[in-house]
N, C-alpha and C positions, 0 to 999 in steps of 0.2 A: 689660212686666211691672213691677208696682209692688213696693215694699218690704214690702207687707202679704201677699204670697203667697210660697209656696215656689218657688224657682227650679229645683228638680230637674225635668227633663223627665218628663212623665207624672203628676206629683203635682198633680192639678187641684182636689182638694177640700180642700187644706190651708187655703185662705182661709175656707171655710165651717165647717170643723170646729173652728175657734178653737184649733188646736194652737199650742204655743209655737214661735215663730220665733227662730232663733239667728243672730247675726252671724257673718260670715266672720272668720277671724283677721286680725290687723293685717298688712298687706303687709311690714312690717319683718321679721316672722318668715317669711322667704322659703320655707324648706322646708315648713313647715306650711301656709302659704297655697297653695303650688303643689299640695300633696297634696289639699287640699279641691277646688280648681278641676279638677284632672285626674280625681278620682274622680266628680265630678258631671257634667262635660262640658256639652254643649249649646251654647247661644248665648253663655254667659259666657266661652268660650274666646277670643272676639274682642273682649272688653271690656277697658277699662283697669282696673288693679288698684285704684286709688282709687275708681272708680265701683262696682266689685263690692263693695268693703268698705262703701260707704255705701248702695247701692241694692238689694242682693241679700241674701236670707235663705234659711235652710234650716230646715225644720220638725223637730220633735222625733222624728218617726216614722222618720227615716233614721239614727238612732244606736243602737248596741247598749246593752244594759242596763249593761254594765260602765263605760260612759262617762257614765251618768246619775247625777245627784246630787239632793239635796233641792230642793224648790220648782221642779221641771222645769228645773234647770240641768244643764250638762254640764261635764266636767272640762277642764283646760287642754290635755290631749293627745287630746281627742276628735276623731274623723274620721268623716264620713258613709260608712257601709259597707253599709247594708241598704236595701231597697226602692228600689234604683237600677235604671235600665234596663240590660239586659244589653249592648245594643249600645254604650252609652256608657261603662260601667264598664271599668276597665283590665283587660286580659286577663293571666292569669298563665301565662307560658311555662315549659315544662319541657324537659329535654333530649330526651324522646321525641317532642315535638311539632315539633321543628326539622326542616326539610326537608333531605335530603342534597344536597350540592353536585352539580350536573350535571357529568358527565364530558364533556370536549371530544372531539368526534368529528372526526378528521382525514380529509378526503376528498381524492381526487386532482384534483377539479375546481378550476380556478383561480378565485379570488375576485376580483371586480372591485374595484378600489380607485382612488381619485383620487390617491393618493400617487405612483403610477407616472407619471401624466400630469403632475403637478407637477414631478417629478424630471427629466422630459424637457427642461424649459426651462432647467435649470442644467447648467453644464459644470464639471468638476473639473479643475484644473491641478496637476501635480506639479512641485515644484521639484527640479532636479537639483543635487546637492551632490557635491563632490569629497572623498572620504575617503581619498585616497592617503596612504600613510605617508611622512613626511619623513625623510630620511636624515641621518646625522651628528648625531643627537640622543641623548645619553647621559644617563640619569637620574642624578641626584645621590644618592649613598648617604648613609647616616647618618654615616659617618666623615668624609666630605668636609664635610658640614654642621657637624659638631662642630669640625673644624679651622678652618673659615671663621669660626665664632663666636669661637674662641680668638684668631685673628689680630686680629679687631676689638677684643677686650678688651685685647690687648697694646698695640695702637696707642693706644687710649684712655688706658691707664695711662701710656704714654710722654708723651703730650701733657699730662696732668695734672702729671707730674713736672717737665716743662720749664717749665710755667706757674708752679709753686710755686718753682722756682729763680729765675725772673725776678722774682718778687715779693720773695724774700728778699734777693738780691744787689742792692745799689744800683748805679745807673748810674755812668758815668765822671764825669759832671758833678757828681753828688752827692758822690762821693768826693773830687774836687778841692776842692769847697766845704768839706768837712770838714777837709781838710788845711790850707786857708787859715785856718780859724777856730781851729786849734790854737794855743795860746799860744806865743809865740816866746821868752819868758824862760826861764831855767834852772829857776827854782822852779816855774813853771807846767808845764814839761815833766816835772819830777819828780812833781808831783801827778797829771798825766795818766797817767804810767806806773804809778803806784800804783793808780789807778782801773781801769786795764786789767788789772792783775795780781790784783785782788781776787777775781774769779770763779775764777781758777786756784788761788789760795790756799785758797779755800773747798773746792774739790774735793780738793786735796792734804790738807788738814786732816781732811776727812771720811774719806778713805781710810786715813789714819794711825790715826784713832780706831777704825775698823772692824778693821784688821789687829791693832791692839794688844789690843782686847777679845777677838777670836777667839783670838789666841795665848795670852792669859792664861787664858781659860776652858778651852782645850784642854789646857794644861799642868796646870791644877788637876784636871780630870777624869782625866787620865792618872795623876797622883799618887794619887788616891783609888781607882784600879783600875777605874773605870767605862769608860774608853777604854784601848786597848792601850798598851804601853810605847813603841811607835814614835811615838806622837803627841807625846811630850815633845820628841823631836828636831825634829819639824815646828814645834812652838811656838817652840823656840829659834831656828830659822831665820827664822821670821816676825818675831820681835822684833829679830833682827840686821838684817834689811833695813829695818825701821822706823827703827832708829837711823841707818842710813846715809842714809835719805831726809831725816831731820831735819837732818843735817849739811849736805846740799846746800841 
């Protein structure tokens, strides 16, 4: 069939009547192209899409008036729907036309099957397993698990404490080396003792300042009536001990 005739089956006079022939939609428009091919049917169902697009045409007589435009053109949504063979056009199914499902009839007659013959060649083996309960097995309760975890934590803490002590305390060789390096002269010994006593003096001085300020503030607030009268005696006691510490 040439491209100068209508490809719709049964439309034999389209080539002689000089009716306008229309191209198929571009195969890129998949949905519209399939709709044209399925609505027309015939030999084009087995052809290539590109071949149909280039070599097959549909005449103007197969389109409704709503799709027709001026100068015998058709709209972009036109689909051939009229003057098509009934056997080729797509049937419209409704719910009433559907056939009911057949009900299975069960009979007492045995149905021959090859599956039974195939199954005869296979043998099934069952593995025997011993599921006897073992004795002297007690499940561990949540309390036991908790105590077990606590013991592990205690041991870990002891190890960490021991390691920290070893890191802090120098070894015997180190202490002997320090003793040897200490100056032997009287002036150097005096300087060394002062250097050793400096941290202790700092702590003592800080505690004295703290007790003195607390006592003075406490006595002042007691005199103003903000604190009870008994706080005056407490402030005097703190100042007394502070003076005794200074004498030492």
